[in-house]
C-alpha positions as CSV (number, residue, x, y, z in Angstrom):
1,X,5.9,-18.1,-15.4
2,X,4.2,-15.1,-13.4
3,X,3.9,-11.8,-14.7
4,X,5.6,-9.3,-12.8
5,X,4.4,-5.6,-12.1
6,X,5.3,-2.4,-10.3
7,X,2.2,-0.5,-8.7
8,X,1.5,2.3,-7.0
9,X,-1.0,2.3,-3.7
10,X,-2.3,4.9,-2.2
11,X,-3.9,4.7,1.3
12,X,-5.7,7.1,3.4
13,X,-5.9,6.1,7.4
14,X,-7.3,7.8,10.4
15,X,-4.1,9.3,12.3
16,X,-3.5,6.5,14.6
17,X,-0.2,4.7,14.9
18,X,-2.0,1.7,15.5
19,X,-3.4,1.9,11.8
20,X,-0.2,2.8,10.5
21,X,1.7,-0.2,12.0
22,X,-1.5,-2.5,10.8
23,X,-0.6,-1.3,7.3
24,X,3.0,-2.3,7.6
25,X,2.6,-5.7,9.0
26,X,0.3,-6.8,5.9
27,X,2.7,-5.2,3.7
28,X,5.6,-6.9,5.3
29,X,4.0,-10.6,4.8
30,X,3.4,-10.0,1.1
31,X,5.6,-11.4,-1.3
32,X,6.5,-8.5,-2.8
33,X,9.4,-5.8,-2.9
34,X,8.5,-2.6,-1.0
35,X,10.6,0.2,-3.5
36,X,9.5,3.2,-2.3
37,X,6.9,4.3,0.8
38,X,6.1,7.8,1.9
39,X,3.5,8.8,4.8
40,X,1.8,12.2,4.9
41,X,0.6,13.5,8.2
42,X,-2.5,15.6,7.8
43,X,-4.4,16.8,10.2
44,X,-6.9,14.1,11.2
45,X,-5.2,11.2,8.6
46,X,-2.2,9.6,7.5
47,X,-1.7,9.3,3.4
48,X,0.4,6.5,2.5
49,X,2.0,5.9,-0.8
50,X,3.7,3.4,-1.8
51,X,5.4,1.7,-5.0
52,X,5.4,-2.3,-4.5
53,X,6.9,-4.8,-7.2
54,X,6.5,-8.2,-7.5
55,X,4.3,-11.0,-8.9
56,X,1.2,-9.5,-10.6
57,X,-1.1,-12.0,-7.9
58,X,0.9,-10.8,-4.7
59,X,0.3,-7.4,-5.7
60,X,-3.4,-8.2,-6.1
61,X,-3.0,-9.9,-2.8
62,X,-1.7,-7.2,-0.9
63,X,-4.2,-4.4,-2.0
64,X,-6.9,-7.1,-1.1
65,X,-5.7,-7.6,2.4
66,X,-5.2,-3.6,3.0
67,X,-8.4,-3.1,1.4
68,X,-10.2,-5.1,4.1
69,X,-8.4,-3.4,6.9
70,X,-11.1,-1.5,9.0
71,X,-8.7,1.3,9.1
72,X,-8.3,1.7,5.6
73,X,-10.6,4.7,4.7
74,X,-9.4,4.7,1.0
75,X,-7.4,2.5,-1.3
76,X,-6.3,3.8,-4.7
77,X,-4.1,1.1,-7.1
78,X,-2.4,2.3,-10.4
79,X,0.3,1.8,-12.6
80,X,3.7,3.7,-11.9
81,X,4.2,7.2,-13.2
82,X,7.6,7.9,-14.4
83,X,7.2,11.2,-12.3
84,X,6.1,9.5,-9.3
């Protein structure tokens, strides 16, 4: 039986719709459920905050793929905080 997890993923990308589109495209390919997604626009960055749920290995696949995108300047992953 596969273990399931709910994780928080936070990403910083340059302020480009192309970069944001690539993040969304990779997320669509993952076999996880996107529970929540917030995009915050700052001066020169997009900050993307996601909650995803799915098999642990699929969540790790998603984080690994996102981390390999050249547009991703920073990625953080963590447990879901109840006060998110």
